[in-house]
C-alpha positions in Angstrom: 127.1 151.6 143.2 128.1 151.9 139.5 130.8 154.4 140.3 132.2 152.2 143.1 132.1 149.1 140.9 133.8 151.0 138.1 136.5 152.3 140.4 137.2 148.9 141.9 137.2 147.4 138.4 139.8 149.8 137.2 142.0 149.2 140.2 141.8 145.4 140.1 141.3 144.9 136.4 143.3 147.7 134.7 142.7 146.1 131.2 138.9 146.7 131.8 138.8 150.1 130.1 139.4 149.8 126.4 139.2 146.0 126.5 136.5 146.0 124.0 138.5 147.6 121.3 138.8 145.2 118.3 139.2 145.7 114.6 136.4 144.8 112.3 136.4 141.1 111.5 138.9 140.4 114.3 136.4 138.8 116.6 135.3 136.3 113.9 138.9 135.3 113.3 139.6 135.0 117.0 136.6 132.8 117.5 137.8 130.5 114.7 141.3 130.4 116.1 140.0 129.8 119.7 137.8 126.9 118.6 140.9 125.5 116.9 142.8 125.5 120.2 144.7 128.8 120.0 145.3 129.8 123.6 146.3 133.4 122.6 143.0 133.8 120.7 141.1 132.6 123.8 143.0 135.1 126.0 142.2 137.9 123.6 138.5 137.0 123.6 138.5 137.0 127.4 140.0 140.5 127.4 137.5 141.6 124.7 134.6 140.4 126.9 136.1 141.5 130.2 134.0 144.7 130.2 130.8 142.7 130.1 132.1 140.3 132.8 133.1 143.2 135.2 129.8 145.1 134.6 127.7 142.0 135.2 129.8 141.0 138.2 129.1 144.4 139.7 125.4 144.0 139.2 125.4 140.5 140.7 127.6 141.6 143.6 125.4 144.6 144.5 122.1 142.8 144.1 123.1 139.6 145.9 126.0 140.5 148.2 128.2 138.0 146.5 131.9 138.8 146.4 132.7 140.9 143.4 136.0 139.0 142.7 134.1 135.6 142.8 131.7 136.9 140.2 134.5 138.2 138.0 136.3 134.8 138.2 133.1 132.9 137.4 132.4 135.2 134.4 135.9 135.0 133.1 135.9 131.2 133.3 132.5 131.3 131.4 134.1 133.2 128.6 136.9 130.7 128.4 134.4 127.8 128.3 132.5 129.5 125.6 135.6 130.0 123.6 136.6 126.3 124.0 133.2 124.9 123.3 131.6 127.2 120.7 130.4 125.4 117.6 131.1 127.5 114.6 128.1 126.0 112.8 125.7 127.3 115.5 123.0 129.6 114.4 123.5 131.7 117.5 126.1 134.5 117.7 129.1 133.9 119.9 128.4 137.1 121.8 125.0 135.7 122.8 126.5 132.4 123.9 129.1 134.3 126.0 126.5 136.5 127.7 124.3 133.5 128.5 127.3 131.6 129.9 128.4 134.5 132.0 124.9 134.8 133.6 124.7 131.1 134.1 128.2 130.9 135.7 127.5 133.8 138.1 124.2 132.4 139.1 125.9 129.0 139.8 128.6 130.8 141.8 126.0 132.5 144.0 124.2 129.2 144.7 127.6 127.6 145.5 128.3 130.4 148.0 124.9 129.9 149.6 125.3 126.1 149.8 128.7 126.4 151.6 
């Protein structure tokens, strides 16, 4: 299933491969700018975390039968919410907040699919 998910990911989300390339210190700067309302910084963070979103979506989709694209959408929106709502004074790393939000969003999307 990993190969299939990877193939679909590359076809649907061409920026998936190499999305995690970022210069040292760039993530911290982007987080600061995103928290200050910079839409471009939020977009760059979404692209940066897209590989985690797509991989997690593939796992959720294969384990639950949930539509892959719904899981990607939920995960992408979770990264956006994290970028909007991250408190720079938190003692938890932004990456951990993002991962937690992605899992929570995908779980909620699955439950929403089951309820409808």
